[in-house]
MARKE-882199 format. One record per atom (N, C-alpha, C, O): residue number from 1; chain; z, x, y. Coordinates in steps of 0.05 Angstrom, whole numbers, plus 32768, in hexadecimal, padded with zeros to 4 digits. Example, Ala and Ser with C-alpha at 12.3 -4.5 7.8 and 13.67 -1.06 7.14 Angstrom:
<pts>
<1,A,<809C,8108,7F8E>>
<1,A,<809C,80F6,7FA6>>
<1,A,<809C,8108,7FBE>>
<1,A,<80A9,811D,7FBE>>
<2,A,<808E,8101,7FD3>>
<2,A,<808F,8111,7FEB>>
<2,A,<809D,8102,8001>>
<2,A,<80A1,810C,8017>>
</pts>
This chain:
<pts>
<1,A,<89EE,8A05,87E4>>
<1,A,<89DD,89EE,87DE>>
<1,A,<89EA,89DD,87C9>>
<1,A,<89F3,89E7,87B4>>
<2,A,<89EB,89C3,87CF>>
<2,A,<89F4,89B0,87BB>>
<2,A,<89DA,89A4,87AF>>
<2,A,<89CB,8996,87BC>>
<3,A,<89D6,89AB,8795>>
<3,A,<89BE,89A2,8787>>
<3,A,<89C5,8988,8778>>
<3,A,<89D8,8988,8767>>
<4,A,<89B7,8973,877E>>
<4,A,<89BB,8959,8770>>
<4,A,<89A1,8954,8760>>
<4,A,<898C,8950,876C>>
<5,A,<89A4,8956,8746>>
<5,A,<898C,8956,8734>>
<5,A,<898D,893D,8722>>
<5,A,<89A1,8938,8715>>
<6,A,<8977,892F,8721>>
<6,A,<8975,8917,8711>>
<6,A,<8963,891C,86F9>>
<6,A,<894B,891D,86FC>>
<7,A,<896F,8921,86E1>>
<7,A,<895F,8926,86CA>>
<7,A,<894E,890E,86C1>>
<7,A,<8956,88F7,86C4>>
<8,A,<8936,8914,86B8>>
<8,A,<8925,88FF,86AD>>
<8,A,<8931,88F6,8693>>
<8,A,<893B,8906,8683>>
<9,A,<8932,88DC,868E>>
<9,A,<893D,88D2,8675>>
<9,A,<892F,88B8,866E>>
<9,A,<8924,88AA,867F>>
<10,A,<892F,88B2,8654>>
<10,A,<8923,889A,8649>>
<10,A,<8931,8882,8656>>
<10,A,<894A,8880,8656>>
<11,A,<8922,8870,8662>>
<11,A,<892D,8858,866F>>
<11,A,<8938,885D,868B>>
<11,A,<8943,884B,8697>>
<12,A,<8935,8876,8694>>
<12,A,<893F,887C,86AF>>
<12,A,<892E,8870,86C5>>
<12,A,<8916,886F,86C3>>
<13,A,<893B,8866,86DA>>
<13,A,<892D,885B,86F1>>
<13,A,<8936,886A,870A>>
<13,A,<894C,8873,870C>>
<14,A,<8923,886C,871D>>
<14,A,<892A,8879,8736>>
<14,A,<8919,886E,874C>>
<14,A,<8900,8870,874B>>
<15,A,<8925,8861,8760>>
<15,A,<8917,8856,8777>>
<15,A,<8916,886B,878D>>
<15,A,<8928,886D,879D>>
<16,A,<8900,887A,878E>>
<16,A,<88FD,8890,87A1>>
<16,A,<88FD,8886,87BD>>
<16,A,<8907,8893,87CF>>
<17,A,<88F0,886F,87C2>>
<17,A,<88EF,8864,87DD>>
<17,A,<890C,885E,87E7>>
<17,A,<8912,8866,87FE>>
<18,A,<891C,8851,87D7>>
<18,A,<8938,884C,87E0>>
<18,A,<8946,8866,87E4>>
<18,A,<8955,8869,87F8>>
<19,A,<8943,8879,87D3>>
<19,A,<8950,8893,87D5>>
<19,A,<894A,88A1,87EF>>
<19,A,<895B,88AB,87FD>>
<20,A,<8930,88A1,87F6>>
<20,A,<8927,88AF,880E>>
<20,A,<892D,889F,8828>>
<20,A,<8933,88AC,883D>>
<21,A,<892C,8885,8827>>
<21,A,<8930,8875,8840>>
<21,A,<894C,886A,8844>>
<21,A,<8953,8862,885A>>
<22,A,<895C,8869,882F>>
<22,A,<8977,885E,8831>>
<22,A,<898D,8873,8829>>
<22,A,<899F,8878,8839>>
<23,A,<898B,887E,8811>>
<23,A,<89A0,888F,8807>>
<23,A,<89A2,88A9,8816>>
<23,A,<89B8,88B1,8820>>
<24,A,<898C,88B7,8819>>
<24,A,<898D,88D1,8827>>
<24,A,<8995,88CD,8845>>
<24,A,<89A5,88DE,884E>>
<25,A,<898C,88B9,8853>>
<25,A,<8996,88B5,886E>>
<25,A,<89B5,88AF,886E>>
<25,A,<89C3,88B8,8880>>
<26,A,<89BF,88A0,885A>>
<26,A,<89DB,889B,8858>>
<26,A,<89EA,88B5,8855>>
<26,A,<89FE,88BA,8863>>
<27,A,<89E1,88C5,8842>>
<27,A,<89EE,88DF,883D>>
<27,A,<89ED,88F0,8856>>
<27,A,<8A01,88FC,885E>>
<28,A,<89D6,88F1,8863>>
<28,A,<89D3,8902,887B>>
<28,A,<89E6,88F9,8891>>
<28,A,<89F2,8909,889F>>
<29,A,<89E8,88DF,8895>>
<29,A,<89FA,88D4,88AA>>
<29,A,<8A17,88DA,88A4>>
<29,A,<8A26,88E3,88B5>>
<30,A,<8A20,88D6,888B>>
<30,A,<8A3C,88DA,8884>>
<30,A,<8A43,88F8,8885>>
<30,A,<8A5A,88FF,888B>>
<31,A,<8A31,8909,887E>>
<31,A,<8A37,8926,887D>>
<31,A,<8A2E,8935,8896>>
<31,A,<8A2F,894E,8896>>
<32,A,<8A25,8927,88AA>>
<32,A,<8A1B,8934,88C2>>
<32,A,<8A30,8947,88CD>>
<32,A,<8A48,8942,88CB>>
<33,A,<8A27,895B,88DA>>
<33,A,<8A38,8970,88E4>>
<33,A,<8A3B,8987,88D0>>
<33,A,<8A3B,899E,88D8>>
<34,A,<8A3E,8980,88B7>>
<34,A,<8A40,8995,88A2>>
<34,A,<8A26,899A,8894>>
<34,A,<8A20,89B0,888B>>
<35,A,<8A15,8985,8891>>
<35,A,<89FC,8986,8883>>
<35,A,<89E8,8996,8894>>
<35,A,<89E2,898E,88AB>>
<36,A,<89DC,89AB,8888>>
<36,A,<89CA,89BC,8897>>
<36,A,<89AC,89B6,8890>>
<36,A,<899A,89BF,889F>>
<37,A,<89A7,89A8,887B>>
<37,A,<898C,89A1,8873>>
<37,A,<898B,8994,8858>>
<37,A,<899E,8995,8848>>
<38,A,<8975,8986,8854>>
<38,A,<8971,8977,883B>>
<38,A,<8955,897B,8831>>
<38,A,<8942,897A,8841>>
<39,A,<8952,897F,8817>>
<39,A,<8937,897F,880B>>
<39,A,<8938,896B,87F3>>
<39,A,<894C,8969,87E5>>
<40,A,<8923,895C,87F0>>
<40,A,<8920,894A,87D9>>
<40,A,<8905,8950,87CC>>
<40,A,<88F1,8950,87D9>>
<41,A,<8906,8955,87B2>>
<41,A,<88EE,895C,87A3>>
<41,A,<88EB,8948,878C>>
<41,A,<88FE,8942,877E>>
<42,A,<88D3,893D,8789>>
<42,A,<88CD,892B,8773>>
<42,A,<88BF,893B,875D>>
<42,A,<88AC,8949,8763>>
<43,A,<88C9,8939,8745>>
<43,A,<88BC,8947,872E>>
<43,A,<88A0,893D,8729>>
<43,A,<889B,8924,872A>>
<44,A,<888E,894F,8724>>
<44,A,<8872,8948,871F>>
<44,A,<8869,894F,8702>>
<44,A,<885B,893F,86F6>>
<45,A,<8871,8966,86F9>>
<45,A,<8868,896F,86DE>>
<45,A,<887A,8985,86D4>>
<45,A,<888A,8991,86E2>>
<46,A,<8878,8989,86BA>>
<46,A,<8886,899F,86AD>>
<46,A,<8873,89B8,86AE>>
<46,A,<885B,89B5,86B1>>
<47,A,<887E,89D0,86AB>>
<47,A,<886E,89E8,86AB>>
<47,A,<885B,89E9,8693>>
<47,A,<8846,89F5,8694>>
<48,A,<8863,89DB,867E>>
<48,A,<8852,89D9,8666>>
<48,A,<8842,89BF,8667>>
<48,A,<884E,89AA,8667>>
<49,A,<8828,89C1,8668>>
<49,A,<8818,89A8,866A>>
<49,A,<881E,8995,8653>>
<49,A,<881F,899C,863C>>
<50,A,<8823,897C,865B>>
<50,A,<8829,8967,8647>>
<50,A,<8846,8965,863F>>
<50,A,<884D,8951,8632>>
<51,A,<8856,8978,8647>>
<51,A,<8873,8977,8640>>
<51,A,<8881,8963,8653>>
<51,A,<8878,895D,8669>>
<52,A,<8897,8959,864A>>
<52,A,<88A6,8945,8659>>
<52,A,<88B1,8951,8673>>
<52,A,<88B8,8969,8674>>
<53,A,<88B2,8941,8687>>
<53,A,<88BC,8948,86A1>>
<53,A,<88DB,894C,869F>>
<53,A,<88E8,8939,8696>>
<54,A,<88E6,8963,86A7>>
<54,A,<8903,8966,86A3>>
<54,A,<8914,8958,86B8>>
<54,A,<892A,894F,86B2>>
<55,A,<890A,8955,86D1>>
<55,A,<8919,8949,86E6>>
<55,A,<8907,8936,86F6>>
<55,A,<88F0,893C,86FB>>
<56,A,<8913,8920,86FF>>
<56,A,<8905,890C,870F>>
<56,A,<8905,8914,872C>>
<56,A,<88F1,8915,873A>>
<57,A,<891D,891A,8736>>
<57,A,<8921,8921,8752>>
<57,A,<8936,8938,8753>>
<57,A,<894A,8938,8744>>
<58,A,<8932,894A,8766>>
<58,A,<8945,895F,876D>>
<58,A,<894A,895E,878A>>
<58,A,<8938,895C,879A>>
<59,A,<8964,895F,8792>>
<59,A,<896B,895E,87AE>>
<59,A,<897D,8976,87B4>>
<59,A,<898F,897C,87A5>>
<60,A,<8977,8984,87CA>>
<60,A,<8987,899A,87D3>>
<60,A,<8994,8994,87EE>>
<60,A,<8986,898F,8801>>
<61,A,<89AE,8994,87EF>>
<61,A,<89BD,898F,8808>>
<61,A,<89C9,89AA,8811>>
<61,A,<89D8,89B6,8802>>
<62,A,<89C2,89B3,8828>>
<62,A,<89CA,89CD,8832>>
<62,A,<89E4,89CB,8843>>
<62,A,<89E5,89BB,8855>>
<63,A,<89F7,89DD,883D>>
<63,A,<8A10,89DF,884D>>
<63,A,<8A16,89FC,8851>>
<63,A,<8A0B,8A0E,8844>>
<64,A,<8A27,8A02,8864>>
<64,A,<8A2F,8A1D,886A>>
<64,A,<8A41,8A29,8854>>
<64,A,<8A41,8A41,8850>>
<65,A,<8A50,8A18,8846>>
<65,A,<8A62,8A21,8831>>
<65,A,<8A6A,8A0A,881F>>
<65,A,<8A65,89F2,8825>>
<66,A,<8A76,8A11,8808>>
<66,A,<8A81,89FC,87F6>>
<66,A,<8A97,89EC,8805>>
<66,A,<8A98,89D4,8803>>
<67,A,<8AA7,89FA,8814>>
<67,A,<8ABD,89ED,8822>>
<67,A,<8AB2,89D9,8837>>
<67,A,<8ABD,89C3,883A>>
<68,A,<8A9C,89E0,8844>>
<68,A,<8A90,89CE,8858>>
<68,A,<8A86,89B5,884A>>
<68,A,<8A89,899F,8854>>
<69,A,<8A79,89B8,8833>>
<69,A,<8A70,89A1,8824>>
<69,A,<8A87,8990,881B>>
<69,A,<8A86,8977,8820>>
<70,A,<8A9B,899C,880F>>
<70,A,<8AB2,898C,8805>>
<70,A,<8AC0,897D,881B>>
<70,A,<8AC8,8966,8818>>
<71,A,<8AC3,8989,8832>>
<71,A,<8AD1,897C,8849>>
<71,A,<8AC0,8964,8853>>
<71,A,<8ACB,8950,885B>>
<72,A,<8AA6,8967,8854>>
<72,A,<8A94,8952,885E>>
<72,A,<8A91,893C,8849>>
<72,A,<8A91,8924,8850>>
<73,A,<8A8E,8943,8830>>
<73,A,<8A89,892F,881B>>
<73,A,<8AA1,891F,8812>>
<73,A,<8A9F,8907,880E>>
<74,A,<8AB8,892B,8811>>
<74,A,<8AD0,891E,8807>>
<74,A,<8AD5,8903,8812>>
<74,A,<8AD9,88F0,8803>>
<75,A,<8AD6,8900,882D>>
<75,A,<8ADC,88E6,8839>>
<75,A,<8AC7,88D0,8833>>
<75,A,<8ACD,88B8,8836>>
<76,A,<8AAF,88D8,882B>>
<76,A,<8A99,88C5,8827>>
<76,A,<8A8F,88C4,880A>>
<76,A,<8A7C,88B6,8804>>
<77,A,<8A9D,88D2,87F8>>
<77,A,<8A94,88D4,87DC>>
<77,A,<8A91,88B8,87CF>>
<77,A,<8A7C,88B3,87C3>>
<78,A,<8AA4,88A7,87D2>>
<78,A,<8AA3,888D,87C5>>
<78,A,<8A8B,887D,87CF>>
<78,A,<8A7D,8870,87BF>>
<79,A,<8A86,887D,87E9>>
<79,A,<8A70,886D,87F4>>
<79,A,<8A55,8879,87EB>>
<79,A,<8A43,886A,87E4>>
<80,A,<8A52,8893,87EC>>
<80,A,<8A39,88A0,87E3>>
<80,A,<8A34,889B,87C6>>
<80,A,<8A1E,8894,87BE>>
<81,A,<8A48,889E,87B5>>
<81,A,<8A45,889A,8799>>
<81,A,<8A40,887D,8792>>
<81,A,<8A31,8877,877E>>
<82,A,<8A4B,886B,87A1>>
<82,A,<8A47,884E,879C>>
<82,A,<8A2A,8846,87A1>>
<82,A,<8A21,8831,8798>>
<83,A,<8A1C,8856,87B1>>
<83,A,<8A00,8850,87B7>>
<83,A,<89ED,8858,87A1>>
<83,A,<89D6,884D,87A0>>
<84,A,<89F5,8869,878F>>
<84,A,<89E3,8874,877A>>
<84,A,<89D7,885E,8769>>
<84,A,<89BF,885F,8764>>
<85,A,<89E6,884A,875F>>
<85,A,<89D9,8835,874F>>
<85,A,<89C4,8825,875D>>
<85,A,<89B5,8816,8750>>
<86,A,<89C2,8827,8777>>
<86,A,<89AE,8818,8786>>
<86,A,<8992,8824,8783>>
<86,A,<897E,8817,8789>>
<87,A,<8991,883D,877A>>
<87,A,<8976,884A,8777>>
<87,A,<8971,8856,875C>>
<87,A,<895A,885D,8756>>
<88,A,<8986,8859,874B>>
<88,A,<8981,8865,8731>>
<88,A,<8996,885E,871D>>
<88,A,<89AC,8856,8723>>
<89,A,<898E,885F,8703>>
<89,A,<89A1,885D,86ED>>
<89,A,<89A5,8877,86E0>>
<89,A,<89B0,8879,86CA>>
<90,A,<899D,888D,86ED>>
<90,A,<899F,88A8,86E2>>
<90,A,<89B7,88B5,86EE>>
<90,A,<89BA,88B6,8707>>
<91,A,<89C9,88C0,86DE>>
<91,A,<89E0,88CF,86E8>>
<91,A,<89D7,88EA,86F3>>
<91,A,<89CB,88FA,86E3>>
<92,A,<89DC,88F0,870C>>
<92,A,<89D3,890A,8717>>
<92,A,<89E4,8921,870C>>
<92,A,<89FB,891E,8706>>
<93,A,<89D7,8938,870A>>
<93,A,<89E4,8951,8704>>
<93,A,<89E8,895F,871F>>
<93,A,<89D5,8961,872E>>
<94,A,<8A00,8968,8725>>
<94,A,<8A05,8975,873F>>
<94,A,<8A0E,8991,873A>>
<94,A,<8A20,8997,872A>>
<95,A,<8A02,89A3,8749>>
<95,A,<8A0A,89C0,8748>>
<95,A,<8A0B,89CB,8764>>
<95,A,<89F8,89C7,8774>>
<96,A,<8A20,89D9,876A>>
<96,A,<8A21,89E7,8784>>
<96,A,<8A18,8A04,877F>>
<96,A,<8A21,8A11,876C>>
<97,A,<8A07,8A0D,8790>>
<97,A,<89FB,8A28,878D>>
<97,A,<89FB,8A37,87A7>>
<97,A,<89FC,8A2B,87BC>>
<98,A,<89F9,8A51,87A5>>
<98,A,<89F7,8A62,87BC>>
<98,A,<89DB,8A6E,87BC>>
<98,A,<89D2,8A7A,87A9>>
<99,A,<89CC,8A6A,87D2>>
<99,A,<89B1,8A75,87D5>>
<99,A,<89B3,8A93,87D8>>
<99,A,<89C2,8A9D,87E9>>
<100,A,<89A5,8AA2,87C7>>
<100,A,<89A5,8ABF,87C7>>
<100,A,<898C,8ACB,87D2>>
<100,A,<898C,8AE3,87DA>>
<101,A,<8977,8ABC,87D3>>
<101,A,<895D,8AC7,87DD>>
<101,A,<894D,8AB1,87EA>>
<101,A,<8937,8AB6,87F4>>
</pts>
């Protein structure tokens, strides 16, 4: 899973409509064949009532392997990354993980 996480920050903006209707379809089209699934989660609350929200949006992109992701993403990296400023001013945190359960 490629986790793309957008931390909540002072002055941060995020256009969820653009992300869901333009960016995710772009990513899905460019990575088709290797991409096995996508989840997008919008942050609602912190576990502690009244505490600041840690993340605005979390996205999980599913692939068979790190190599499959890298081979699919590499040729389209510049185009996908150039689209980010169209929906947010938040720098995403990216982590590749292996699902264990």
